[in-house]
All heavy atoms as a GROMACS GRO file, in nm:
protein
  549
    1MET      N    1   3.466   5.264   9.764
    1MET     CA    2   3.573   5.170   9.785
    1MET      C    3   3.520   5.045   9.855
    1MET      O    4   3.443   5.054   9.950
    1MET     CB    5   3.680   5.234   9.874
    1MET     CG    6   3.815   5.240   9.812
    1MET     SD    7   3.928   5.326   9.924
    1MET     CE    8   4.070   5.228   9.892
    2SER      N    9   3.559   4.929   9.808
    2SER     CA   10   3.509   4.806   9.869
    2SER      C   11   3.587   4.770   9.995
    2SER      O   12   3.702   4.810  10.013
    2SER     CB   13   3.515   4.691   9.768
    2SER     OG   14   3.648   4.667   9.732
    3GLU      N   15   3.521   4.693  10.079
    3GLU     CA   16   3.582   4.654  10.205
    3GLU      C   17   3.662   4.525  10.188
    3GLU      O   18   3.624   4.437  10.112
    3GLU     CB   19   3.471   4.634  10.309
    3GLU     CG   20   3.522   4.635  10.450
    3GLU     CD   21   3.412   4.652  10.552
    3GLU    OE1   22   3.341   4.554  10.578
    3GLU    OE2   23   3.398   4.763  10.605
    4HIS      N   24   3.774   4.518  10.255
    4HIS     CA   25   3.862   4.401  10.250
    4HIS      C   26   3.888   4.352  10.391
    4HIS      O   27   3.871   4.425  10.488
    4HIS     CB   28   3.997   4.437  10.186
    4HIS     CG   29   3.986   4.483  10.045
    4HIS    ND1   30   3.963   4.398   9.940
    4HIS    CD2   31   3.993   4.607   9.992
    4HIS    CE1   32   3.958   4.467   9.827
    4HIS    NE2   33   3.975   4.595   9.857
    5THR      N   34   3.934   4.228  10.401
    5THR     CA   35   3.978   4.172  10.529
    5THR      C   36   4.124   4.135  10.515
    5THR      O   37   4.164   4.069  10.419
    5THR     CB   38   3.895   4.047  10.567
    5THR    OG1   39   3.758   4.085  10.573
    5THR    CG2   40   3.939   3.992  10.703
    6TYR      N   41   4.205   4.182  10.610
    6TYR     CA   42   4.348   4.157  10.609
    6TYR      C   43   4.387   4.081  10.735
    6TYR      O   44   4.331   4.105  10.842
    6TYR     CB   45   4.426   4.289  10.607
    6TYR     CG   46   4.387   4.384  10.497
    6TYR    CD1   47   4.317   4.500  10.525
    6TYR    CD2   48   4.421   4.358  10.365
    6TYR    CE1   49   4.281   4.588  10.424
    6TYR    CE2   50   4.386   4.445  10.263
    6TYR     CZ   51   4.316   4.561  10.293
    6TYR     OH   52   4.281   4.647  10.194
    7LYS      N   53   4.485   3.992  10.721
    7LYS     CA   54   4.535   3.919  10.837
    7LYS      C   55   4.686   3.937  10.844
    7LYS      O   56   4.756   3.915  10.747
    7LYS     CB   57   4.501   3.770  10.826
    7LYS     CG   58   4.548   3.689  10.947
    7LYS     CD   59   4.489   3.550  10.950
    7LYS     CE   60   4.559   3.460  10.853
    7LYS     NZ   61   4.518   3.319  10.865
    8PHE      N   62   4.733   3.979  10.960
    8PHE     CA   63   4.875   4.000  10.984
    8PHE      C   64   4.922   3.912  11.099
    8PHE      O   65   4.853   3.903  11.201
    8PHE     CB   66   4.903   4.146  11.022
    8PHE     CG   67   4.875   4.244  10.912
    8PHE    CD1   68   4.751   4.303  10.902
    8PHE    CD2   69   4.973   4.277  10.820
    8PHE    CE1   70   4.723   4.395  10.801
    8PHE    CE2   71   4.946   4.368  10.718
    8PHE     CZ   72   4.821   4.426  10.708
    9ASN      N   73   5.036   3.848  11.082
    9ASN     CA   74   5.102   3.780  11.193
    9ASN      C   75   5.202   3.879  11.249
    9ASN      O   76   5.295   3.918  11.180
    9ASN     CB   77   5.172   3.652  11.146
    9ASN     CG   78   5.074   3.547  11.102
    9ASN    OD1   79   4.965   3.538  11.156
    9ASN    ND2   80   5.110   3.468  11.003
   10VAL      N   81   5.178   3.920  11.374
   10VAL     CA   82   5.258   4.026  11.436
   10VAL      C   83   5.319   3.973  11.565
   10VAL      O   84   5.249   3.912  11.646
   10VAL     CB   85   5.170   4.150  11.468
   10VAL    CG1   86   5.254   4.261  11.528
   10VAL    CG2   87   5.099   4.199  11.342
   11LYS      N   88   5.448   3.997  11.582
   11LYS     CA   89   5.516   3.952  11.704
   11LYS      C   90   5.474   4.042  11.819
   11LYS      O   91   5.508   4.160  11.824
   11LYS     CB   92   5.667   3.956  11.683
   11LYS     CG   93   5.743   3.897  11.799
   11LYS     CD   94   5.890   3.884  11.767
   11LYS     CE   95   5.959   3.818  11.883
   11LYS     NZ   96   6.100   3.796  11.855
   12MET      N   97   5.397   3.985  11.913
   12MET     CA   98   5.350   4.057  12.031
   12MET      C   99   5.382   3.971  12.153
   12MET      O  100   5.347   3.854  12.155
   12MET     CB  101   5.199   4.081  12.023
   12MET     CG  102   5.155   4.165  11.906
   12MET     SD  103   4.974   4.185  11.897
   12MET     CE  104   4.926   4.027  11.826
   13THR      N  105   5.446   4.030  12.252
   13THR     CA  106   5.487   3.953  12.369
   13THR      C  107   5.404   3.981  12.494
   13THR      O  108   5.413   3.907  12.591
   13THR     CB  109   5.635   3.978  12.402
   13THR    OG1  110   5.654   4.119  12.418
   13THR    CG2  111   5.725   3.928  12.290
   14CYS      N  112   5.325   4.088  12.492
   14CYS     CA  113   5.249   4.124  12.612
   14CYS      C  114   5.126   4.206  12.575
   14CYS      O  115   5.108   4.244  12.460
   14CYS     CB  116   5.337   4.202  12.710
   14CYS     SG  117   5.392   4.361  12.643
   15THR      N  118   5.046   4.236  12.675
   15THR     CA  119   4.926   4.317  12.650
   15THR      C  120   4.962   4.460  12.610
   15THR      O  121   4.883   4.527  12.544
   15THR     CB  122   4.833   4.319  12.773
   15THR    OG1  123   4.907   4.364  12.885
   15THR    CG2  124   4.775   4.182  12.800
   16GLY      N  125   5.081   4.504  12.647
   16GLY     CA  126   5.126   4.636  12.604
   16GLY      C  127   5.144   4.641  12.452
   16GLY      O  128   5.112   4.741  12.388
   17CYS      N  129   5.194   4.530  12.397
   17CYS     CA  130   5.214   4.521  12.252
   17CYS      C  131   5.079   4.524  12.180
   17CYS      O  132   5.060   4.602  12.086
   17CYS     CB  133   5.284   4.390  12.215
   17CYS     SG  134   5.451   4.373  12.278
   18SER      N  135   4.986   4.439  12.224
   18SER     CA  136   4.856   4.436  12.159
   18SER      C  137   4.780   4.567  12.183
   18SER      O  138   4.708   4.615  12.097
   18SER     CB  139   4.774   4.316  12.208
   18SER     OG  140   4.759   4.317  12.348
   19GLY      N  141   4.803   4.629  12.299
   19GLY     CA  142   4.740   4.757  12.329
   19GLY      C  143   4.788   4.868  12.237
   19GLY      O  144   4.710   4.955  12.198
   20ALA      N  145   4.916   4.865  12.201
   20ALA     CA  146   4.971   4.967  12.110
   20ALA      C  147   4.903   4.956  11.973
   20ALA      O  148   4.867   5.057  11.912
   20ALA     CB  149   5.122   4.949  12.096
   21ILE      N  150   4.884   4.834  11.926
   21ILE     CA  151   4.818   4.813  11.798
   21ILE      C  152   4.671   4.854  11.807
   21ILE      O  153   4.618   4.919  11.717
   21ILE     CB  154   4.834   4.667  11.752
   21ILE    CG1  155   4.982   4.640  11.723
   21ILE    CG2  156   4.749   4.639  11.628
   21ILE    CD1  157   5.017   4.496  11.697
   22ASP      N  158   4.607   4.821  11.918
   22ASP     CA  159   4.468   4.860  11.941
   22ASP      C  160   4.452   5.011  11.934
   22ASP      O  161   4.361   5.062  11.869
   22ASP     CB  162   4.421   4.806  12.077
   22ASP     CG  163   4.278   4.845  12.108
   22ASP    OD1  164   4.187   4.805  12.033
   22ASP    OD2  165   4.258   4.918  12.208
   23ARG      N  166   4.539   5.084  11.999
   23ARG     CA  167   4.530   5.231  12.001
   23ARG      C  168   4.544   5.290  11.861
   23ARG      O  169   4.476   5.386  11.826
   23ARG     CB  170   4.636   5.290  12.094
   23ARG     CG  171   4.602   5.274  12.242
   23ARG     CD  172   4.698   5.349  12.332
   23ARG     NE  173   4.836   5.303  12.324
   23ARG     CZ  174   4.885   5.196  12.388
   23ARG    NH1  175   4.806   5.123  12.465
   23ARG    NH2  176   5.011   5.163  12.376
   24VAL      N  177   4.632   5.232  11.780
   24VAL     CA  178   4.653   5.282  11.643
   24VAL      C  179   4.531   5.251  11.556
   24VAL      O  180   4.481   5.338  11.485
   24VAL     CB  181   4.781   5.222  11.582
   24VAL    CG1  182   4.786   5.243  11.432
   24VAL    CG2  183   4.904   5.283  11.646
   25LEU      N  184   4.483   5.127  11.562
   25LEU     CA  185   4.371   5.088  11.476
   25LEU      C  186   4.243   5.161  11.514
   25LEU      O  187   4.162   5.193  11.427
   25LEU     CB  188   4.350   4.937  11.483
   25LEU     CG  189   4.461   4.851  11.424
   25LEU    CD1  190   4.429   4.703  11.442
   25LEU    CD2  191   4.485   4.884  11.277
   26LYS      N  192   4.225   5.188  11.642
   26LYS     CA  193   4.105   5.257  11.692
   26LYS      C  194   4.087   5.394  11.626
   26LYS      O  195   3.976   5.436  11.602
   26LYS     CB  196   4.118   5.274  11.844
   26LYS     CG  197   3.990   5.307  11.914
   26LYS     CD  198   4.010   5.326  12.063
   26LYS     CE  199   4.092   5.215  12.127
   26LYS     NZ  200   4.100   5.222  12.272
   27LYS      N  201   4.198   5.461  11.598
   27LYS     CA  202   4.187   5.596  11.540
   27LYS      C  203   4.227   5.602  11.392
   27LYS      O  204   4.252   5.709  11.339
   27LYS     CB  205   4.267   5.696  11.623
   27LYS     CG  206   4.409   5.662  11.646
   27LYS     CD  207   4.472   5.760  11.745
   27LYS     CE  208   4.618   5.724  11.764
   27LYS     NZ  209   4.684   5.803  11.864
   28THR      N  210   4.229   5.488  11.325
   28THR     CA  211   4.265   5.484  11.183
   28THR      C  212   4.141   5.488  11.097
   28THR      O  213   4.052   5.404  11.111
   28THR     CB  214   4.346   5.355  11.151
   28THR    OG1  215   4.467   5.356  11.228
   28THR    CG2  216   4.383   5.349  11.003
   29ASP      N  217   4.134   5.588  11.008
   29ASP     CA  218   4.022   5.598  10.914
   29ASP      C  219   4.027   5.481  10.818
   29ASP      O  220   4.134   5.438  10.775
   29ASP     CB  221   4.029   5.729  10.835
   29ASP     CG  222   3.998   5.851  10.920
   29ASP    OD1  223   3.925   5.836  11.019
   29ASP    OD2  224   4.047   5.960  10.887
   30GLY      N  225   3.910   5.430  10.782
   30GLY     CA  226   3.902   5.319  10.686
   30GLY      C  227   3.903   5.183  10.752
   30GLY      O  228   3.896   5.081  10.684
   31VAL      N  229   3.909   5.178  10.886
   31VAL     CA  230   3.903   5.050  10.958
   31VAL      C  231   3.765   5.040  11.021
   31VAL      O  232   3.727   5.124  11.102
   31VAL     CB  233   4.012   5.043  11.068
   31VAL    CG1  234   3.993   4.921  11.156
   31VAL    CG2  235   4.151   5.042  11.005
   32SER      N  236   3.688   4.938  10.981
   32SER     CA  237   3.552   4.924  11.034
   32SER      C  238   3.549   4.831  11.155
   32SER      O  239   3.470   4.850  11.247
   32SER     CB  240   3.455   4.876  10.927
   32SER     OG  241   3.499   4.754  10.871
   33GLU      N  242   3.634   4.727  11.156
   33GLU     CA  243   3.644   4.640  11.272
   33GLU      C  244   3.777   4.567  11.270
   33GLU      O  245   3.841   4.554  11.166
   33GLU     CB  246   3.527   4.541  11.280
   33GLU     CG  247   3.517   4.444  11.165
   33GLU     CD  248   3.396   4.353  11.176
   33GLU    OE1  249   3.288   4.390  11.126
   33GLU    OE2  250   3.409   4.244  11.236
   34TYR      N  251   3.817   4.520  11.387
   34TYR     CA  252   3.944   4.448  11.396
   34TYR      C  253   3.944   4.357  11.518
   34TYR      O  254   3.864   4.374  11.610
   34TYR     CB  255   4.063   4.544  11.402
   34TYR     CG  256   4.060   4.640  11.519
   34TYR    CD1  257   4.119   4.607  11.640
   34TYR    CD2  258   3.999   4.764  11.508
   34TYR    CE1  259   4.116   4.694  11.747
   34TYR    CE2  260   3.995   4.852  11.614
   34TYR     CZ  261   4.055   4.817  11.733
   34TYR     OH  262   4.052   4.903  11.840
   35ASP      N  263   4.030   4.257  11.512
   35ASP     CA  264   4.046   4.163  11.623
   35ASP      C  265   4.195   4.140  11.642
   35ASP      O  266   4.266   4.109  11.547
   35ASP     CB  267   3.975   4.031  11.592
   35ASP     CG  268   3.987   3.934  11.708
   35ASP    OD1  269   3.944   3.969  11.820
   35ASP    OD2  270   4.042   3.824  11.688
   36ILE      N  271   4.241   4.156  11.766
   36ILE     CA  272   4.382   4.136  11.798
   36ILE      C  273   4.392   4.017  11.892
   36ILE      O  274   4.330   4.017  11.999
   36ILE     CB  275   4.441   4.262  11.866
   36ILE    CG1  276   4.426   4.383  11.775
   36ILE    CG2  277   4.588   4.238  11.903
   36ILE    CD1  278   4.452   4.516  11.844
   37SER      N  279   4.467   3.914  11.851
   37SER     CA  280   4.484   3.796  11.934
   37SER      C  281   4.630   3.784  11.976
   37SER      O  282   4.716   3.750  11.894
   37SER     CB  283   4.441   3.670  11.860
   37SER     OG  284   4.475   3.555  11.936
   38LEU      N  285   4.656   3.814  12.103
   38LEU     CA  286   4.791   3.800  12.157
   38LEU      C  287   4.832   3.652  12.156
   38LEU      O  288   4.946   3.618  12.124
   38LEU     CB  289   4.796   3.857  12.299
   38LEU     CG  290   4.929   3.856  12.373
   38LEU    CD1  291   5.036   3.932  12.295
   38LEU    CD2  292   4.912   3.917  12.511
   39GLU      N  293   4.737   3.565  12.186
   39GLU     CA  294   4.763   3.421  12.191
   39GLU      C  295   4.806   3.366  12.055
   39GLU      O  296   4.901   3.289  12.044
   39GLU     CB  297   4.636   3.349  12.238
   39GLU     CG  298   4.653   3.200  12.255
   39GLU     CD  299   4.524   3.136  12.304
   39GLU    OE1  300   4.484   3.163  12.418
   39GLU    OE2  301   4.464   3.062  12.225
   40LYS      N  302   4.736   3.407  11.948
   40LYS     CA  303   4.768   3.360  11.812
   40LYS      C  304   4.873   3.446  11.742
   40LYS      O  305   4.914   3.413  11.632
   40LYS     CB  306   4.642   3.359  11.725
   40LYS     CG  307   4.536   3.261  11.766
   40LYS     CD  308   4.425   3.270  11.662
   40LYS     CE  309   4.296   3.211  11.708
   40LYS     NZ  310   4.188   3.236  11.613
   41GLN      N  311   4.910   3.560  11.804
   41GLN     CA  312   5.002   3.655  11.742
   41GLN      C  313   4.945   3.704  11.609
   41GLN      O  314   5.014   3.710  11.507
   41GLN     CB  315   5.140   3.590  11.718
   41GLN     CG  316   5.205   3.534  11.842
   41GLN     CD  317   5.270   3.643  11.927
   41GLN    OE1  318   5.366   3.704  11.885
   41GLN    NE2  319   5.215   3.666  12.044
   42GLU      N  320   4.816   3.738  11.611
   42GLU     CA  321   4.744   3.768  11.488
   42GLU      C  322   4.659   3.894  11.501
   42GLU      O  323   4.598   3.917  11.605
   42GLU     CB  324   4.655   3.647  11.457
   42GLU     CG  325   4.583   3.650  11.327
   42GLU     CD  326   4.507   3.519  11.307
   42GLU    OE1  327   4.565   3.425  11.251
   42GLU    OE2  328   4.390   3.512  11.351
   43VAL      N  329   4.656   3.971  11.394
   43VAL     CA  330   4.571   4.090  11.386
   43VAL      C  331   4.488   4.077  11.259
   43VAL      O  332   4.543   4.066  11.150
   43VAL     CB  333   4.656   4.220  11.381
   43VAL    CG1  334   4.565   4.342  11.370
   43VAL    CG2  335   4.747   4.230  11.502
   44VAL      N  336   4.356   4.075  11.274
   44VAL     CA  337   4.265   4.067  11.160
   44VAL      C  338   4.189   4.199  11.153
   44VAL      O  339   4.131   4.242  11.251
   44VAL     CB  340   4.166   3.949  11.173
   44VAL    CG1  341   4.069   3.946  11.056
   44VAL    CG2  342   4.242   3.816  11.184
   45VAL      N  343   4.195   4.262  11.036
   45VAL     CA  344   4.134   4.395  11.019
   45VAL      C  345   4.040   4.393  10.899
   45VAL      O  346   4.075   4.342  10.792
   45VAL     CB  347   4.243   4.502  10.997
   45VAL    CG1  348   4.180   4.640  10.981
   45VAL    CG2  349   4.345   4.502  11.110
   46LYS      N  350   3.923   4.454  10.918
   46LYS     CA  351   3.827   4.468  10.808
   46LYS      C  352   3.808   4.618  10.784
   46LYS      O  353   3.793   4.694  10.879
   46LYS     CB  354   3.695   4.404  10.848
   46LYS     CG  355   3.597   4.393  10.733
   46LYS     CD  356   3.469   4.326  10.777
   46LYS     CE  357   3.489   4.176  10.776
   46LYS     NZ  358   3.362   4.103  10.798
   47GLY      N  359   3.812   4.657  10.657
   47GLY     CA  360   3.790   4.798  10.626
   47GLY      C  361   3.821   4.832  10.483
   47GLY      O  362   3.854   4.745  10.402
   48THR      N  363   3.812   4.960  10.453
   48THR     CA  364   3.837   5.008  10.317
   48THR      C  365   3.979   5.061  10.300
   48THR      O  366   4.018   5.100  10.190
   48THR     CB  367   3.737   5.120  10.281
   48THR    OG1  368   3.747   5.223  10.379
   48THR    CG2  369   3.594   5.067  10.277
   49ILE      N  370   4.056   5.064  10.408
   49ILE     CA  371   4.194   5.114  10.403
   49ILE      C  372   4.278   5.024  10.311
   49ILE      O  373   4.264   4.902  10.314
   49ILE     CB  374   4.254   5.123  10.545
   49ILE    CG1  375   4.392   5.188  10.543
   49ILE    CG2  376   4.257   4.986  10.612
   49ILE    CD1  377   4.447   5.220  10.683
   50PRO      N  378   4.363   5.081  10.227
   50PRO     CA  379   4.450   5.000  10.142
   50PRO      C  380   4.550   4.918  10.226
   50PRO      O  381   4.594   4.963  10.333
   50PRO     CB  382   4.524   5.102  10.056
   50PRO     CG  383   4.438   5.224  10.058
   50PRO     CD  384   4.373   5.223  10.194
   51TYR      N  385   4.585   4.799  10.177
   51TYR     CA  386   4.676   4.709  10.248
   51TYR      C  387   4.806   4.779  10.289
   51TYR      O  388   4.848   4.768  10.404
   51TYR     CB  389   4.708   4.587  10.159
   51TYR     CG  390   4.811   4.495  10.220
   51TYR    CD1  391   4.772   4.392  10.305
   51TYR    CD2  392   4.947   4.512  10.193
   51TYR    CE1  393   4.866   4.306  10.361
   51TYR    CE2  394   5.040   4.427  10.250
   51TYR     CZ  395   4.999   4.326  10.334
   51TYR     OH  396   5.093   4.243  10.390
   52ASP      N  397   4.870   4.848  10.197
   52ASP     CA  398   4.999   4.911  10.226
   52ASP      C  399   4.989   5.017  10.335
   52ASP      O  400   5.078   5.029  10.419
   52ASP     CB  401   5.061   4.973  10.099
   52ASP     CG  402   5.106   4.866   9.999
   52ASP    OD1  403   5.132   4.752  10.041
   52ASP    OD2  404   5.113   4.899   9.880
   53ASP      N  405   4.880   5.092  10.336
   53ASP     CA  406   4.859   5.193  10.440
   53ASP      C  407   4.842   5.128  10.577
   53ASP      O  408   4.898   5.173  10.676
   53ASP     CB  409   4.736   5.279  10.409
   53ASP     CG  410   4.754   5.365  10.284
   53ASP    OD1  411   4.865   5.367  10.227
   53ASP    OD2  412   4.656   5.431  10.244
   54LEU      N  413   4.765   5.019  10.580
   54LEU     CA  414   4.743   4.948  10.705
   54LEU      C  415   4.872   4.884  10.756
   54LEU      O  416   4.905   4.892  10.873
   54LEU     CB  417   4.635   4.840  10.685
   54LEU     CG  418   4.597   4.760  10.807
   54LEU    CD1  419   4.549   4.851  10.921
   54LEU    CD2  420   4.490   4.658  10.771
   55HIS      N  421   4.948   4.824  10.665
   55HIS     CA  422   5.078   4.764  10.700
   55HIS      C  423   5.168   4.869  10.763
   55HIS      O  424   5.231   4.845  10.867
   55HIS     CB  425   5.141   4.704  10.574
   55HIS     CG  426   5.263   4.623  10.599
   55HIS    ND1  427   5.385   4.680  10.628
   55HIS    CD2  428   5.281   4.489  10.602
   55HIS    CE1  429   5.475   4.584  10.645
   55HIS    NE2  430   5.414   4.467  10.631
   56ALA      N  431   5.172   4.986  10.705
   56ALA     CA  432   5.256   5.095  10.756
   56ALA      C  433   5.210   5.140  10.894
   56ALA      O  434   5.293   5.168  10.982
   56ALA     CB  435   5.254   5.213  10.658
   57LYS      N  436   5.078   5.147  10.916
   57LYS     CA  437   5.024   5.188  11.047
   57LYS      C  438   5.066   5.089  11.156
   57LYS      O  439   5.108   5.128  11.264
   57LYS     CB  440   4.871   5.195  11.044
   57LYS     CG  441   4.818   5.309  10.963
   57LYS     CD  442   4.808   5.433  11.047
   57LYS     CE  443   4.737   5.541  10.970
   57LYS     NZ  444   4.745   5.669  11.037
   58ILE      N  445   5.054   4.960  11.127
   58ILE     CA  446   5.092   4.857  11.226
   58ILE      C  447   5.243   4.859  11.248
   58ILE      O  448   5.290   4.852  11.362
   58ILE     CB  449   5.043   4.717  11.182
   58ILE    CG1  450   4.889   4.714  11.183
   58ILE    CG2  451   5.098   4.609  11.275
   58ILE    CD1  452   4.829   4.589  11.123
   59ALA      N  453   5.320   4.871  11.141
   59ALA     CA  454   5.467   4.874  11.152
   59ALA      C  455   5.514   4.994  11.235
   59ALA      O  456   5.613   4.985  11.308
   59ALA     CB  457   5.530   4.877  11.014
   60LYS      N  458   5.441   5.103  11.227
   60LYS     CA  459   5.478   5.225  11.299
   60LYS      C  460   5.471   5.208  11.451
   60LYS      O  461   5.532   5.283  11.525
   60LYS     CB  462   5.386   5.340  11.255
   60LYS     CG  463   5.442   5.476  11.276
   60LYS     CD  464   5.356   5.580  11.209
   60LYS     CE  465   5.419   5.717  11.226
   60LYS     NZ  466   5.342   5.820  11.160
   61THR      N  467   5.400   5.104  11.497
   61THR     CA  468   5.392   5.077  11.641
   61THR      C  469   5.524   5.017  11.692
   61THR      O  470   5.544   5.006  11.811
   61THR     CB  471   5.279   4.977  11.676
   61THR    OG1  472   5.308   4.850  11.619
   61THR    CG2  473   5.144   5.027  11.630
   62GLY      N  474   5.611   4.976  11.598
   62GLY     CA  475   5.738   4.916  11.638
   62GLY      C  476   5.732   4.766  11.650
   62GLY      O  477   5.832   4.701  11.681
   63LYS      N  478   5.614   4.708  11.626
   63LYS     CA  479   5.599   4.563  11.635
   63LYS      C  480   5.640   4.501  11.502
   63LYS      O  481   5.614   4.555  11.396
   63LYS     CB  482   5.454   4.523  11.667
   63LYS     CG  483   5.398   4.591  11.790
   63LYS     CD  484   5.480   4.563  11.913
   63LYS     CE  485   5.452   4.665  12.019
   63LYS     NZ  486   5.570   4.712  12.088
   64GLN      N  487   5.704   4.385  11.510
   64GLN     CA  488   5.752   4.317  11.390
   64GLN      C  489   5.637   4.244  11.322
   64GLN      O  490   5.569   4.162  11.383
   64GLN     CB  491   5.861   4.215  11.426
   64GLN     CG  492   5.913   4.138  11.306
   64GLN     CD  493   6.007   4.026  11.347
   64GLN    OE1  494   6.034   4.004  11.465
   64GLN    NE2  495   6.056   3.954  11.249
   65ILE      N  496   5.615   4.275  11.194
   65ILE     CA  497   5.514   4.206  11.115
   65ILE      C  498   5.582   4.090  11.045
   65ILE      O  499   5.671   4.110  10.962
   65ILE     CB  500   5.448   4.301  11.011
   65ILE    CG1  501   5.379   4.416  11.083
   65ILE    CG2  502   5.349   4.223  10.924
   65ILE    CD1  503   5.328   4.525  10.990
   66ILE      N  504   5.544   3.968  11.084
   66ILE     CA  505   5.607   3.849  11.028
   66ILE      C  506   5.551   3.820  10.889
   66ILE      O  507   5.624   3.787  10.798
   66ILE     CB  508   5.587   3.730  11.124
   66ILE    CG1  509   5.659   3.760  11.257
   66ILE    CG2  510   5.637   3.599  11.063
   66ILE    CD1  511   5.611   3.682  11.374
   67SER      N  512   5.419   3.836  10.875
   67SER     CA  513   5.357   3.819  10.743
   67SER      C  514   5.223   3.891  10.742
   67SER      O  515   5.168   3.925  10.847
   67SER     CB  516   5.337   3.671  10.711
   67SER     OG  517   5.244   3.612  10.800
   68GLY      N  518   5.172   3.914  10.623
   68GLY     CA  519   5.042   3.978  10.607
   68GLY      C  520   4.981   3.935  10.476
   68GLY      O  521   5.053   3.906  10.380
   69GLU      N  522   4.848   3.929  10.475
   69GLU     CA  523   4.780   3.888  10.352
   69GLU      C  524   4.639   3.946  10.348
   69GLU      O  525   4.582   3.980  10.452
   69GLU     CB  526   4.773   3.735  10.342
   69GLU     CG  527   4.692   3.671  10.453
   69GLU     CD  528   4.686   3.520  10.444
   69GLU    OE1  529   4.688   3.467  10.332
   69GLU    OE2  530   4.678   3.456  10.550
   70THR      N  531   4.585   3.954  10.227
   70THR     CA  532   4.446   3.991  10.208
   70THR      C  533   4.368   3.861  10.205
   70THR      O  534   4.398   3.774  10.123
   70THR     CB  535   4.427   4.068  10.076
   70THR    OG1  536   4.512   4.183  10.078
   70THR    CG2  537   4.283   4.111  10.057
   71VAL      N  538   4.269   3.845  10.294
   71VAL     CA  539   4.194   3.720  10.298
   71VAL      C  540   4.056   3.731  10.237
   71VAL      O  541   3.995   3.630  10.204
   71VAL     CB  542   4.185   3.663  10.443
   71VAL    CG1  543   4.320   3.615  10.489
   71VAL    CG2  544   4.129   3.763  10.540
   72ALA      N  545   4.007   3.851  10.218
   72ALA     CA  546   3.876   3.868  10.153
   72ALA      C  547   3.864   4.008  10.098
   72ALA      O  548   3.927   4.099  10.142
   72ALA     CB  549   3.762   3.842  10.250
   0.00000   0.00000   0.00000
């Protein structure tokens, strides 16, 4: 499976919000690296996980996903 890069705009108001996403991504198979920016309200993930599966994992944290896209 080839690796992709995904970018999500996620509504995060505090470090608790970004921490919740960090905890989920840390233990998600198929994620090779990720960057969470509370300042930009952005989560960038690189890995082999399918987009829909990753979207569901982030949504399960209870954070609102404003938009998401495959960037590479």
